[in-house]
C-alpha positions in Angstrom: 83.4 110.8 34.9 80.6 108.2 34.9 77.1 109.2 35.7 77.0 107.3 39.1 80.2 108.8 40.4 79.1 112.3 39.3 75.8 111.8 41.1 77.6 110.7 44.3 80.0 113.7 44.1 77.0 116.0 43.5 75.2 114.5 46.5 78.3 115.1 48.6 78.3 118.8 47.7 74.6 119.0 48.5 75.1 117.3 51.8 77.9 119.8 52.6 75.7 122.8 51.7 72.7 121.3 53.6 74.8 120.6 56.7 73.9 116.9 56.7 76.9 115.7 58.6 75.9 112.0 58.9 75.0 111.7 55.2 78.2 113.6 54.2 80.3 111.1 56.2 78.8 108.1 54.5 79.2 109.7 51.0 82.8 110.5 51.7 83.3 106.8 52.9 81.7 105.7 49.5 84.0 107.9 47.5 87.0 106.8 49.5 86.2 103.1 48.8 85.8 103.9 45.1 89.0 105.8 45.0 90.8 103.0 46.8 89.8 100.5 44.1 90.8 103.0 41.4 94.2 103.6 42.9 94.8 99.9 43.6 93.9 98.8 40.0 95.0 102.0 38.3 91.7 102.4 36.4 88.6 104.7 36.4 85.7 102.6 37.6 82.6 102.2 35.5 79.1 102.5 36.9 78.9 98.7 37.0 82.1 98.4 39.1 80.9 101.2 41.4 77.8 99.2 42.0 79.9 96.2 43.0 81.8 98.4 45.5 78.5 99.7 46.9 77.1 96.2 47.1 80.2 95.1 49.0 79.8 98.0 51.4 76.1 97.1 51.9 76.9 93.5 52.6 79.5 94.5 55.2 77.0 96.8 56.9 74.3 94.1 57.0 76.8 91.7 58.6 77.8 94.3 61.2 74.1 95.1 62.0 73.6 91.4 62.7 76.6 91.2 64.9 75.7 94.4 66.8 72.2 93.2 67.4 73.5 89.8 68.6 75.7 91.7 71.1 72.8 93.9 72.2 74.6 97.0 70.8 71.5 98.6 69.2 73.1 102.0 69.2 75.8 100.8 66.8 73.4 98.8 64.8 71.3 102.0 64.2 74.3 103.8 62.9 75.0 101.0 60.4 71.4 101.0 59.4 71.5 104.7 58.6 74.6 104.1 56.5 72.7 101.3 54.6 70.0 103.8 53.7 72.5 106.3 52.2 74.4 103.5 50.3 71.1 102.2 48.9 70.3 105.7 47.5 73.0 105.1 44.9 72.1 101.6 43.9 69.6 100.6 41.3 65.9 100.1 42.3 65.8 96.9 44.4 64.0 93.8 42.9 60.7 92.8 44.5 60.4 89.2 46.0 58.2 88.3 43.1 60.8 89.5 40.5 63.5 87.6 42.3 61.4 84.4 42.4 60.7 84.8 38.7 64.3 85.3 37.8 65.4 82.4 39.9 62.8 80.1 38.3 63.9 81.2 34.8 67.6 80.7 35.6 67.0 77.2 37.1 65.1 76.3 33.9 67.8 77.8 31.5 70.6 76.1 33.3 68.7 72.8 33.6 69.5 72.6 37.3 68.2 69.6 39.1 70.0 69.7 42.4 71.9 71.9 44.8 75.0 70.8 43.0 73.9 72.9 40.0 73.6 76.1 42.1 76.8 77.6 40.9 75.6 77.8 37.3 72.3 79.3 38.4 74.1 81.9 40.6 76.6 82.7 37.7 73.6 83.5 35.5 71.8 85.6 38.1 74.6 87.5 39.7 75.2 90.0 36.8 71.5 90.7 36.5 70.9 91.1 40.2 74.1 92.7 41.5 73.2 95.8 43.6 69.5 95.1 43.2 69.1 92.1 45.5 70.8 90.6 48.6 72.7 87.7 47.0 72.5 85.7 50.2 68.7 85.9 50.0 68.9 84.9 46.3 71.1 81.9 47.2 68.6 80.8 49.8 65.7 81.0 47.3 67.7 78.9 44.8 68.3 76.2 47.5 64.6 76.3 48.3 63.8 75.3 44.7 65.6 72.0 45.2 64.6 71.3 48.8 60.8 71.8 48.2 
């Protein structure tokens, strides 16, 4: 078992012992999502693939939060925000804005990007480095800003 999956499982056990029902529910949801991919693809997920699953779950929660806030359902948005915090516990340390800006500038230079049309190449270079450490929609906006400014 990979280190990340073992850590998630250990945290689930700790949440059970500690009586943390909300955290336990989110961790079980995470393990179910991982297991679903493993069963569908008939493989054992590596830490990198688990991070992709967690990142997808985080993106879904963020979209839900926005929709709930727009619908004035703050009660539901708060539940989703609590889930985001638990999911983030298992992701690598997030990148700071300065680190993201630096990586974007380096990638734009490496690719030789001169317009928004070159964005795909820049994103392809950055995605593996930033997956699970930055909101890729935010990164995309920062790349666009390089060409609009």
